[in-house]
N, C-alpha and C positions, 0 to 999 in steps of 0.2 A: 165936241171938243174936250169937255170935262172927262168923258169916258176914255178918250185917247190918252189924256194926261195921267189918269190913274193906272192904265196898263203900263205906261212907260215907267212909272215909279215902282210898280210891283216887279217888272222885269229887271230893273236895275238893282232892287233890293235882293232879289233871288240870286242874281248873278254874283253880287258881292258876298253873299252868305255861303255860296257853294263850297269854297275852300274850308271854311270853318266846320261845316257839317262833315266833310270828308275826313278832316283831322280828328274830329270827335269820334267818328265811327271806327277809325283805325286804332285810336286809343282804347276804345271799348273792347275791340277784338284782342288786342295785346293783353289787356288786363284779364280777360276771360281765359286766355291761354295760360297765363301764369297761375291763376287761381284754380285751374282744373286739377283734380286728383291725379297723381302720377302712378296709376295702377301698374304699368309694366315694371317700374322700379320696385314697388311694394312686393310684387310677385317674386322678383329676383331676390329681394331681401328675405322673404318668407322661405324660399327654397334654400337659401344659404343657411338660415337659422335651423331649418329642419336637418340639414346635413351635419350641423354642429351638435344636434341633440335637442334643440328647442322644438317645441311642438309635441314631444312625446309626453309632456307633463312632468313636472318636477317630482322627485322622489324624496320623501323625508323618512327619517329613522325614528321609530316610536321611542318615547322616553321611558316606557315601561319595559322591563326585561323579565324573562323567565329562566330560572336556573334548571339546567339539565345535568343530572349526575353522571360524571365520568367514571367514578369509582375510587377505590383506595381502602385504607384501613379505617378503624373506628376511633383512633386517638386524635390528640391535638385539639386546639381551640380555633375559632374563626379568626382568620387573618384579614387585614385590609384588602379590599377588592382591587383588581387591576381593571380600570374602566376606560374605555374610549371616551373622548370628548363628545359633547352633544352633536348630533347629525354626523357622526363618524362611524366607520365600520372597520373590523379587523382584517388585515391582509397578511399577517404573519405573526409569529410568536418567538420568544426566546426563553431558554431555561438555563439556570445556573445550577450545577450539580457538584456534589462531592461523592460520597458513597450512595446518596439518595438524591432525589429532586429536592432542591432547597427553595428556590424562588422561580417564578414565571411571570412574564409580562408580554404585552401585545404591541405590535406595530399597527397603527390606525391611520386612515385617510378620511378626509371629509367628503361627503356627498354634495356635489355642487348643485346649484339651482336648476341647471340645465339637465340634471339627471345623470350626469357622468361622475366618475371618481376624480377627486383632486390628485395633484402630483406630490404634495408635501406629506411626508410620513412623520407621524409623531408617536413616540413611545408612551405607554401608560406607566403608572406607578407599578411597583412589584407586589405580588401576593406570595405569601409563604414565609419561610424562616430564613433570615440572612445566613449565608454560609456557602461553602463550596468554592470552587475556583473556575473550572472551565465553563464557558458560556456557549451554548448550542443554539444555532439559528435555524428557523424553518419558515420559508416564504412561499406565498401563493404566486403563480404566474401572473403577469400583467393582465389587468382587467378582471381578475378573479378575486374572491373574498372568502374568508373562512366561514364555513357553515357547520363545522363539527370537528371532533377529534376521534381518533381510534388508536388503539394500542393495547397495553397490558397493565394490569394492576394486581396487587396482592395486599400486603399490609401497608403498602405505600404505592407510589406511582413508579412503574418500571419502564414504560415506553409511551411516547405520545407522538402521533403523526397527525398533521392537519388535513382536513377534508376541504378542498377548495372547489368553487363553481363560479361560472360567469355571473357577475353582479346583476346584469339585466335579466338573465334567465331566472334568477331567484326572485327578482322583483315582479316578473310576469307570472310567477307561481306555476311554472311548468311542472307537469308530472314527472317528466324525464328530463334531467339536465346533465350537462357534461360535468365530469368530476375528475380532478387531478389531486394527487397527494403531495404534501410537502416532504422535506427531508425528515427522517426518523430521528427522534431524540431518545437515547437509551441511557439508563443509569448503569454503572458497572455491575456485572454479574446479574443482569436483569433476568427475571423469571416471570411469575404471575400468570394470570389467565386473561383471555381476550376481554377487552373492555371497549366501550364506545359511547359517544354522546353526540347526537345530531340535532340541530335546530329544526323546529317545525317548518313546513313549507312556507316560503315567503319571508323567512327570518334568517338573520345572520348573527355571528358572534360579535358582541360588543363589550365583553368583559370576562374575567375569570374570578372565581371565588374558591378559597381553599381553607381547610383546617390544617393547622401545623403545630408541631411541638418542637423537637430537635430538628425536624425536617418536615417536608410537606407530606401529610398523611392522606389527605383526601382532596379531590378536585371536582369542581363543577364548572361548566361553561354557562355564560349568561347570554341569552339570545334576545334580540329585539326585532320587531316586525318592520319590514319595508312597506311604506304606504305611498301610493301614487296620488299626486294632487292634480288639479286642473291647470 
């Protein structure tokens, strides 16, 4: 009789507890589903970031620069440099002329953390001797940056043309990269002999330096290395 009573009590307890256990199991399943990593979404986000440029590794511009001689005469004294801001590169330049080159300055854009070029263009200060009136503009095509100048020089600067290449091809240090030239800037009655200054592989123009007296006598380009980060 005692055994029969115990069985009845156990059977009744189990029957009454069944709904509780079912609810508890359903809650655990729901919690596990919410806590599980959403790998498909992460994969889609990663692919979207890669399309925007993330994943290539960011590119930073070295704070150190190297001066490359473009040419000109031996007169004049050092003028203030025309320098891009930190983490910025040159995408064009301007020259104000009279009878000779007087001043020159750069258009610069920042290099974004995703390794692409920014959209906002900022002008540097001017290097050279104030004077002249016409301002001549020379721009790289979109996505390209300045990596050198070519032209003609004599006792001063007679002509300057920008050498442009794709930003990412320079950063990848390719041996052969595409090249396009900017508009030519000429002083009146230009003569001189061929001149040029190109940045080393993997480097771009980030500044200009000049010696000037009554006008710009001599010009250098300042080159900074592009360095890839993780």
